[in-house]
LOTIPA-242632 format. One record per residue (C-alpha): residue number from 1; residue in three letters; x, y, z. Coordinates in steps of 0.1 Angstrom, whole numbers, plus 5000, padded with zeros to 4 digits. Layout:
<nodes>
+-----+--------+------+------+------+
! num ! residu !    x !    y !    z !
+-----+--------+------+------+------+
! NUM !    ALA !    X !    Y !    Z !
...
+-----+--------+------+------+------+
</nodes>
This chain:
<nodes>
+-----+--------+------+------+------+
! num ! residu !    x !    y !    z !
+-----+--------+------+------+------+
!   1 !    MET ! 4942 ! 4898 ! 4803 !
!   2 !    LYS ! 4926 ! 4930 ! 4794 !
!   3 !    THR ! 4935 ! 4954 ! 4822 !
!   4 !    LEU ! 4921 ! 4987 ! 4834 !
!   5 !    ILE ! 4942 ! 5007 ! 4863 !
!   6 !    PHE ! 4914 ! 5031 ! 4879 !
!   7 !    GLY ! 4937 ! 5058 ! 4892 !
!   8 !    ALA ! 4971 ! 5077 ! 4881 !
!   9 !    GLY ! 4990 ! 5079 ! 4914 !
!  10 !    PRO ! 5023 ! 5067 ! 4918 !
!  11 !    ILE ! 5016 ! 5032 ! 4919 !
!  12 !    GLY ! 4991 ! 5034 ! 4891 !
!  13 !    GLN ! 5017 ! 5052 ! 4873 !
!  14 !    TRP ! 5040 ! 5023 ! 4881 !
!  15 !    LEU ! 5018 ! 4994 ! 4873 !
!  16 !    ALA ! 5011 ! 5007 ! 4840 !
!  17 !    MET ! 5044 ! 5009 ! 4829 !
!  18 !    ARG ! 5058 ! 4978 ! 4843 !
!  19 !    LEU ! 5025 ! 4959 ! 4825 !
!  20 !    GLY ! 5032 ! 4979 ! 4797 !
!  21 !    ASP ! 5066 ! 4972 ! 4792 !
!  22 !    ALA ! 5057 ! 4934 ! 4792 !
!  23 !    ALA ! 5034 ! 4943 ! 4761 !
!  24 !    ARG ! 5001 ! 4935 ! 4783 !
!  25 !    ASP ! 4969 ! 4953 ! 4774 !
!  26 !    VAL ! 4968 ! 4977 ! 4798 !
!  27 !    THR ! 4946 ! 5010 ! 4799 !
!  28 !    LEU ! 4954 ! 5037 ! 4829 !
!  29 !    LEU ! 4926 ! 5058 ! 4838 !
!  30 !    ALA ! 4936 ! 5097 ! 4849 !
!  31 !    ARG ! 4916 ! 5128 ! 4850 !
!  32 !    GLY ! 4921 ! 5166 ! 4854 !
!  33 !    ALA ! 4958 ! 5177 ! 4853 !
!  34 !    THR ! 4976 ! 5145 ! 4857 !
!  35 !    LEU ! 4956 ! 5130 ! 4827 !
!  36 !    ALA ! 4968 ! 5165 ! 4807 !
!  37 !    LYS ! 5005 ! 5158 ! 4818 !
!  38 !    LEU ! 5004 ! 5121 ! 4812 !
!  39 !    ARG ! 4989 ! 5126 ! 4776 !
!  40 !    ALA ! 5018 ! 5153 ! 4767 !
!  41 !    ASN ! 5045 ! 5138 ! 4786 !
!  42 !    GLY ! 5036 ! 5100 ! 4789 !
!  43 !    VAL ! 5050 ! 5081 ! 4824 !
!  44 !    ILE ! 5079 ! 5100 ! 4840 !
!  45 !    MET ! 5095 ! 5080 ! 4866 !
!  46 !    VAL ! 5128 ! 5084 ! 4883 !
!  47 !    ASP ! 5143 ! 5052 ! 4899 !
!  48 !    GLY ! 5150 ! 5057 ! 4939 !
!  49 !    PHE ! 5182 ! 5045 ! 4939 !
!  50 !    THR ! 5199 ! 5055 ! 4905 !
!  51 !    GLY ! 5182 ! 5086 ! 4897 !
!  52 !    GLU ! 5177 ! 5071 ! 4861 !
!  53 !    LYS ! 5148 ! 5088 ! 4850 !
!  54 !    ARG ! 5120 ! 5062 ! 4823 !
!  55 !    THR ! 5097 ! 5077 ! 4800 !
!  56 !    ALA ! 5068 ! 5053 ! 4788 !
!  57 !    ARG ! 5035 ! 5060 ! 4769 !
!  58 !    VAL ! 5006 ! 5041 ! 4781 !
!  59 !    SER ! 4970 ! 5037 ! 4766 !
!  60 !    LEU ! 4949 ! 5066 ! 4787 !
!  61 !    VAL ! 4913 ! 5070 ! 4792 !
!  62 !    ASP ! 4895 ! 5094 ! 4817 !
!  63 !    HIS ! 4861 ! 5078 ! 4820 !
!  64 !    ILE ! 4847 ! 5039 ! 4816 !
!  65 !    SER ! 4818 ! 5037 ! 4790 !
!  66 !    GLN ! 4790 ! 5012 ! 4795 !
!  67 !    THR ! 4803 ! 4994 ! 4765 !
!  68 !    ASP ! 4838 ! 4991 ! 4777 !
!  69 !    SER ! 4847 ! 4955 ! 4792 !
!  70 !    TYR ! 4878 ! 4944 ! 4814 !
!  71 !    ASP ! 4889 ! 4912 ! 4826 !
!  72 !    LEU ! 4907 ! 4929 ! 4857 !
!  73 !    VAL ! 4903 ! 4963 ! 4874 !
!  74 !    ILE ! 4932 ! 4971 ! 4898 !
!  75 !    VAL ! 4923 ! 5003 ! 4921 !
!  76 !    PRO ! 4957 ! 5015 ! 4934 !
!  77 !    MET ! 4938 ! 5043 ! 4951 !
!  78 !    ARG ! 4938 ! 5060 ! 4989 !
!  79 !    LYS ! 4910 ! 5043 ! 5010 !
!  80 !    SER ! 4890 ! 5081 ! 5012 !
!  81 !    SER ! 4884 ! 5076 ! 4976 !
!  82 !    ARG ! 4876 ! 5039 ! 4971 !
!  83 !    ILE ! 4837 ! 5042 ! 4983 !
!  84 !    ASP ! 4829 ! 5065 ! 4955 !
!  85 !    VAL ! 4851 ! 5044 ! 4928 !
!  86 !    CYS ! 4830 ! 5016 ! 4942 !
!  87 !    ARG ! 4797 ! 5035 ! 4933 !
!  88 !    THR ! 4812 ! 5039 ! 4896 !
!  89 !    LEU ! 4824 ! 5007 ! 4891 !
!  90 !    ALA ! 4787 ! 4990 ! 4901 !
!  91 !    GLU ! 4775 ! 5014 ! 4874 !
!  92 !    HIS ! 4793 ! 4990 ! 4847 !
!  93 !    ARG ! 4784 ! 4954 ! 4842 !
!  94 !    ASN ! 4810 ! 4943 ! 4819 !
!  95 !    LEU ! 4839 ! 4943 ! 4848 !
!  96 !    GLU ! 4849 ! 4908 ! 4856 !
!  97 !    ASN ! 4873 ! 4911 ! 4884 !
!  98 !    ILE ! 4880 ! 4944 ! 4906 !
!  99 !    LEU ! 4913 ! 4945 ! 4927 !
! 100 !    PHE ! 4914 ! 4968 ! 4956 !
! 101 !    LEU ! 4954 ! 4975 ! 4958 !
! 102 !    GLY ! 4966 ! 4995 ! 4987 !
! 103 !    ASN ! 4962 ! 5001 ! 5028 !
! 104 !    ASP ! 4933 ! 4989 ! 5044 !
! 105 !    VAL ! 4924 ! 4983 ! 5080 !
! 106 !    SER ! 4884 ! 4980 ! 5081 !
! 107 !    GLY ! 4881 ! 4951 ! 5061 !
! 108 !    PHE ! 4861 ! 4943 ! 5030 !
! 109 !    HIS ! 4825 ! 4945 ! 5042 !
! 110 !    ARG ! 4824 ! 4979 ! 5030 !
! 111 !    TYR ! 4832 ! 4970 ! 4994 !
! 112 !    LEU ! 4806 ! 4945 ! 4995 !
! 113 !    ASP ! 4778 ! 4969 ! 5004 !
! 114 !    ILE ! 4783 ! 4983 ! 4966 !
! 115 !    LEU ! 4799 ! 4957 ! 4943 !
! 116 !    PRO ! 4791 ! 4919 ! 4941 !
! 117 !    LYS ! 4810 ! 4896 ! 4962 !
! 118 !    GLU ! 4824 ! 4875 ! 4938 !
! 119 !    LYS ! 4842 ! 4905 ! 4916 !
! 120 !    VAL ! 4863 ! 4915 ! 4946 !
! 121 !    LEU ! 4898 ! 4911 ! 4956 !
! 122 !    LEU ! 4919 ! 4928 ! 4983 !
! 123 !    GLY ! 4959 ! 4932 ! 4977 !
! 124 !    PHE ! 4989 ! 4954 ! 4986 !
! 125 !    PRO ! 5020 ! 4965 ! 4966 !
! 126 !    SER ! 5051 ! 4963 ! 4987 !
! 127 !    ALA ! 5067 ! 4990 ! 4962 !
! 128 !    GLY ! 5062 ! 5026 ! 4965 !
! 129 !    GLY ! 5069 ! 5061 ! 4960 !
! 130 !    GLY ! 5060 ! 5096 ! 4956 !
! 131 !    ILE ! 5068 ! 5133 ! 4944 !
! 132 !    ASP ! 5100 ! 5147 ! 4952 !
! 133 !    GLY ! 5101 ! 5182 ! 4939 !
! 134 !    GLN ! 5089 ! 5178 ! 4902 !
! 135 !    ASP ! 5098 ! 5144 ! 4901 !
! 136 !    LEU ! 5077 ! 5110 ! 4908 !
! 137 !    VAL ! 5104 ! 5090 ! 4925 !
! 138 !    PHE ! 5098 ! 5051 ! 4928 !
! 139 !    ALA ! 5116 ! 5020 ! 4946 !
! 140 !    ASP ! 5104 ! 4986 ! 4939 !
! 141 !    GLN ! 5134 ! 4969 ! 4951 !
! 142 !    ASP ! 5153 ! 4968 ! 4986 !
! 143 !    ASN ! 5185 ! 4979 ! 4968 !
! 144 !    PRO ! 5197 ! 4985 ! 4934 !
! 145 !    ASN ! 5204 ! 4950 ! 4927 !
! 146 !    GLY ! 5181 ! 4931 ! 4946 !
! 147 !    LYS ! 5144 ! 4915 ! 4933 !
! 148 !    ARG ! 5113 ! 4934 ! 4931 !
! 149 !    ARG ! 5091 ! 4937 ! 4961 !
! 150 !    PRO ! 5056 ! 4911 ! 4959 !
! 151 !    ILE ! 5026 ! 4924 ! 4953 !
! 152 !    TYR ! 4999 ! 4904 ! 4979 !
! 153 !    VAL ! 4968 ! 4895 ! 4965 !
! 154 !    GLY ! 4938 ! 4874 ! 4984 !
! 155 !    GLU ! 4903 ! 4864 ! 4980 !
! 156 !    LEU ! 4878 ! 4873 ! 5009 !
! 157 !    SER ! 4870 ! 4834 ! 5010 !
! 158 !    GLY ! 4906 ! 4827 ! 5018 !
! 159 !    GLU ! 4910 ! 4804 ! 4988 !
! 160 !    ILE ! 4937 ! 4801 ! 4961 !
! 161 !    THR ! 4917 ! 4804 ! 4931 !
! 162 !    GLU ! 4919 ! 4802 ! 4892 !
! 163 !    ARG ! 4916 ! 4837 ! 4888 !
! 164 !    MET ! 4945 ! 4848 ! 4914 !
! 165 !    LYS ! 4966 ! 4826 ! 4894 !
! 166 !    ARG ! 4957 ! 4843 ! 4864 !
! 167 !    ILE ! 4964 ! 4878 ! 4881 !
! 168 !    GLN ! 4996 ! 4865 ! 4896 !
! 169 !    SER ! 5007 ! 4854 ! 4859 !
! 170 !    LEU ! 4997 ! 4885 ! 4844 !
! 171 !    PHE ! 5023 ! 4905 ! 4869 !
! 172 !    GLU ! 5047 ! 4881 ! 4869 !
! 173 !    ALA ! 5049 ! 4886 ! 4832 !
! 174 !    ALA ! 5060 ! 4920 ! 4839 !
! 175 !    GLY ! 5087 ! 4909 ! 4862 !
! 176 !    ILE ! 5068 ! 4918 ! 4893 !
! 177 !    PRO ! 5065 ! 4889 ! 4920 !
! 178 !    VAL ! 5032 ! 4879 ! 4935 !
! 179 !    SER ! 5025 ! 4863 ! 4967 !
! 180 !    LEU ! 4989 ! 4847 ! 4971 !
! 181 !    GLU ! 4976 ! 4847 ! 5008 !
! 182 !    LYS ! 4947 ! 4829 ! 5022 !
! 183 !    ASN ! 4939 ! 4858 ! 5048 !
! 184 !    ILE ! 4943 ! 4889 ! 5031 !
! 185 !    ASP ! 4921 ! 4908 ! 5055 !
! 186 !    GLY ! 4946 ! 4896 ! 5087 !
! 187 !    TRP ! 4975 ! 4905 ! 5063 !
! 188 !    LEU ! 4965 ! 4941 ! 5057 !
! 189 !    LYS ! 4957 ! 4945 ! 5093 !
! 190 !    TYR ! 4996 ! 4931 ! 5105 !
! 191 !    HIS ! 5009 ! 4958 ! 5080 !
! 192 !    PHE ! 4995 ! 4987 ! 5093 !
! 193 !    ALA ! 5006 ! 4972 ! 5128 !
! 194 !    PHE ! 5043 ! 4977 ! 5113 !
! 195 !    VAL ! 5039 ! 5005 ! 5087 !
! 196 !    GLY ! 5017 ! 5027 ! 5116 !
! 197 !    PRO ! 5042 ! 5025 ! 5140 !
! 198 !    ILE ! 5069 ! 5031 ! 5113 !
! 199 !    ALA ! 5045 ! 5065 ! 5100 !
! 200 !    GLY ! 5045 ! 5079 ! 5138 !
! 201 !    ALA ! 5083 ! 5071 ! 5142 !
! 202 !    VAL ! 5091 ! 5089 ! 5112 !
! 203 !    VAL ! 5068 ! 5119 ! 5118 !
! 204 !    LYS ! 5076 ! 5122 ! 5155 !
! 205 !    CYS ! 5113 ! 5128 ! 5140 !
! 206 !    ASN ! 5106 ! 5158 ! 5116 !
! 207 !    ASN ! 5099 ! 5134 ! 5085 !
! 208 !    ASP ! 5133 ! 5122 ! 5085 !
! 209 !    VAL ! 5134 ! 5087 ! 5080 !
! 210 !    ARG ! 5171 ! 5080 ! 5088 !
! 211 !    ALA ! 5172 ! 5101 ! 5120 !
! 212 !    VAL ! 5145 ! 5076 ! 5134 !
! 213 !    GLY ! 5176 ! 5050 ! 5132 !
! 214 !    THR ! 5200 ! 5069 ! 5153 !
! 215 !    ASN ! 5173 ! 5077 ! 5182 !
! 216 !    LYS ! 5178 ! 5046 ! 5201 !
! 217 !    LYS ! 5144 ! 5056 ! 5225 !
! 218 !    VAL ! 5127 ! 5059 ! 5195 !
! 219 !    LEU ! 5135 ! 5030 ! 5179 !
! 220 !    HIS ! 5129 ! 5010 ! 5214 !
! 221 !    GLN ! 5093 ! 5026 ! 5211 !
! 222 !    PHE ! 5089 ! 5015 ! 5176 !
! 223 !    VAL ! 5097 ! 4978 ! 5185 !
! 224 !    LEU ! 5072 ! 4983 ! 5219 !
! 225 !    ALA ! 5043 ! 4999 ! 5195 !
! 226 !    CYS ! 5049 ! 4968 ! 5167 !
! 227 !    ARG ! 5043 ! 4942 ! 5198 !
! 228 !    GLU ! 5014 ! 4961 ! 5213 !
! 229 !    ALA ! 4996 ! 4963 ! 5181 !
! 230 !    GLY ! 5002 ! 4926 ! 5173 !
! 231 !    ASN ! 4988 ! 4921 ! 5206 !
! 232 !    VAL ! 4955 ! 4939 ! 5197 !
! 233 !    LEU ! 4953 ! 4920 ! 5162 !
! 234 !    ARG ! 4958 ! 4885 ! 5182 !
! 235 !    LYS ! 4930 ! 4897 ! 5209 !
! 236 !    ALA ! 4907 ! 4904 ! 5176 !
! 237 !    GLY ! 4912 ! 4870 ! 5166 !
! 238 !    TYR ! 4942 ! 4874 ! 5141 !
! 239 !    PRO ! 4963 ! 4851 ! 5157 !
! 240 !    LYS ! 4983 ! 4844 ! 5125 !
! 241 !    ARG ! 5011 ! 4872 ! 5125 !
! 242 !    GLN ! 5018 ! 4882 ! 5089 !
! 243 !    PRO ! 5040 ! 4883 ! 5075 !
! 244 !    PRO ! 5061 ! 4860 ! 5093 !
! 245 !    ILE ! 5092 ! 4885 ! 5099 !
! 246 !    PHE ! 5066 ! 4902 ! 5120 !
! 247 !    ASN ! 5077 ! 4882 ! 5149 !
! 248 !    LEU ! 5109 ! 4898 ! 5155 !
! 249 !    PHE ! 5091 ! 4921 ! 5173 !
! 250 !    TYR ! 5084 ! 4897 ! 5199 !
! 251 !    TRP ! 5116 ! 4875 ! 5196 !
! 252 !    THR ! 5142 ! 4906 ! 5196 !
! 253 !    PRO ! 5154 ! 4914 ! 5232 !
! 254 !    LEU ! 5149 ! 4951 ! 5235 !
! 255 !    TRP ! 5182 ! 4959 ! 5241 !
! 256 !    LEU ! 5194 ! 4947 ! 5207 !
! 257 !    ALA ! 5164 ! 4969 ! 5193 !
! 258 !    PRO ! 5185 ! 4997 ! 5180 !
! 259 !    LYS ! 5210 ! 4975 ! 5162 !
! 260 !    ALA ! 5183 ! 4949 ! 5147 !
! 261 !    PHE ! 5159 ! 4977 ! 5132 !
! 262 !    LYS ! 5183 ! 5006 ! 5124 !
! 263 !    PRO ! 5188 ! 4990 ! 5089 !
! 264 !    LEU ! 5152 ! 4994 ! 5079 !
! 265 !    PHE ! 5154 ! 5032 ! 5087 !
! 266 !    ASP ! 5188 ! 5036 ! 5071 !
! 267 !    SER ! 5176 ! 5026 ! 5036 !
! 268 !    ARG ! 5169 ! 5045 ! 5006 !
! 269 !    PHE ! 5141 ! 5022 ! 5001 !
! 270 !    THR ! 5122 ! 5035 ! 5033 !
! 271 !    GLU ! 5131 ! 5071 ! 5025 !
! 272 !    VAL ! 5113 ! 5068 ! 4995 !
! 273 !    ALA ! 5087 ! 5037 ! 4996 !
! 274 !    ILE ! 5076 ! 5050 ! 5030 !
! 275 !    GLY ! 5088 ! 5087 ! 5034 !
! 276 !    LEU ! 5077 ! 5102 ! 5002 !
! 277 !    HIS ! 5046 ! 5078 ! 5004 !
! 278 !    LEU ! 5036 ! 5095 ! 5038 !
! 279 !    ASN ! 5035 ! 5127 ! 5018 !
! 280 !    ALA ! 5015 ! 5115 ! 4986 !
! 281 !    ILE ! 4989 ! 5097 ! 5009 !
! 282 !    GLY ! 4981 ! 5123 ! 5029 !
! 283 !    ASN ! 4954 ! 5113 ! 5055 !
! 284 !    GLU ! 4953 ! 5077 ! 5049 !
! 285 !    PHE ! 4972 ! 5066 ! 5079 !
! 286 !    ALA ! 4951 ! 5090 ! 5105 !
! 287 !    GLN ! 4922 ! 5072 ! 5088 !
! 288 !    MET ! 4937 ! 5037 ! 5095 !
! 289 !    ALA ! 4949 ! 5046 ! 5129 !
! 290 !    ASP ! 4914 ! 5059 ! 5138 !
! 291 !    GLU ! 4900 ! 5024 ! 5123 !
! 292 !    PHE ! 4926 ! 5006 ! 5145 !
! 293 !    SER ! 4919 ! 5025 ! 5176 !
! 294 !    GLU ! 4882 ! 5004 ! 5174 !
! 295 !    LEU ! 4902 ! 4975 ! 5174 !
! 296 !    GLN ! 4920 ! 4986 ! 5205 !
! 297 !    ALA ! 4888 ! 4992 ! 5221 !
! 298 !    LYS ! 4870 ! 4960 ! 5214 !
! 299 !    ALA ! 4907 ! 4942 ! 5227 !
! 300 !    GLY ! 4907 ! 4960 ! 5259 !
! 301 !    ILE ! 4947 ! 4960 ! 5259 !
! 302 !    ASP ! 4967 ! 4993 ! 5269 !
! 303 !    THR ! 4988 ! 5004 ! 5237 !
! 304 !    PRO ! 5004 ! 5037 ! 5259 !
! 305 !    ASN ! 5036 ! 5032 ! 5229 !
! 306 !    LEU ! 5014 ! 5023 ! 5204 !
! 307 !    ASP ! 4990 ! 5058 ! 5211 !
! 308 !    GLU ! 5018 ! 5078 ! 5213 !
! 309 !    LEU ! 5033 ! 5074 ! 5180 !
! 310 !    LEU ! 5003 ! 5073 ! 5163 !
! 311 !    GLY ! 4994 ! 5104 ! 5179 !
! 312 !    HIS ! 5021 ! 5120 ! 5159 !
! 313 !    ILE ! 5002 ! 5114 ! 5123 !
! 314 !    PRO ! 4988 ! 5147 ! 5112 !
! 315 !    ARG ! 4950 ! 5146 ! 5107 !
! 316 !    GLU ! 4934 ! 5162 ! 5078 !
! 317 !    GLN ! 4925 ! 5194 ! 5096 !
! 318 !    GLU ! 4961 ! 5197 ! 5112 !
! 319 !    THR ! 4970 ! 5190 ! 5075 !
! 320 !    ASN ! 4949 ! 5215 ! 5059 !
! 321 !    GLY ! 4955 ! 5242 ! 5082 !
+-----+--------+------+------+------+
</nodes>
């Protein structure tokens, strides 16, 4: 499966390295200073647990020509860039499948205004990382000896199709598990209902992930915020909580919450995959929080804890100021 990774952020570089390790036909599209750095040094990635530094040479391009053809284009870019990417990809007929890999609350309709429905898939990589000093630090396991975390992939139709299985084979050949989802739109919305409150809690605790785990008041608020977000989604027509672990926010008594959820924040994986990633994706969480507020308004449900936590996420003008 000839594959183009459109975007050389942390996820793009990680995928290029992993697929290249498995001798897959993969090319990474990068531009500007990132392209120059990759051409000079290759992909350099630091293991978030061990500190081991790995370097890999990958095939690089800075554009797609009209004669280029790819079986799969993976777009691991932040939401704010994806519409422009859609317009670029729409100019090229020889791109068979396009997988948008990342956070999304607003749904898939905006892609379909530009790209043919039959080309588009959505997904999410449950690995993550970001820049720490001069290093790209990454984690794709819960602990140093654990299994790699999966990539979630789904069709807009909700069917499990042959092309999904081909994509699954591509990733699994590189040692990356894949979960094929029948409702990827709902999955992505519930994912924000989980990571949005995490992001708000981390920012509230001065961007210190582990500090959240020692603050009982914030942990209580985190659990209540996740419950409120789940109630919004249920009222909005997404009754199946995804993944099933989301039900823990309802099953766990509030008095037990600090003990139950402290390990989530007392975690090197969370520090790397969410803490560093929060810095890497800039205004994306704020954009998703605004999109989720539209669902809240339609649901007509009060969400005081969710509102307070999401209010801590800086908006673009605050970040740039």
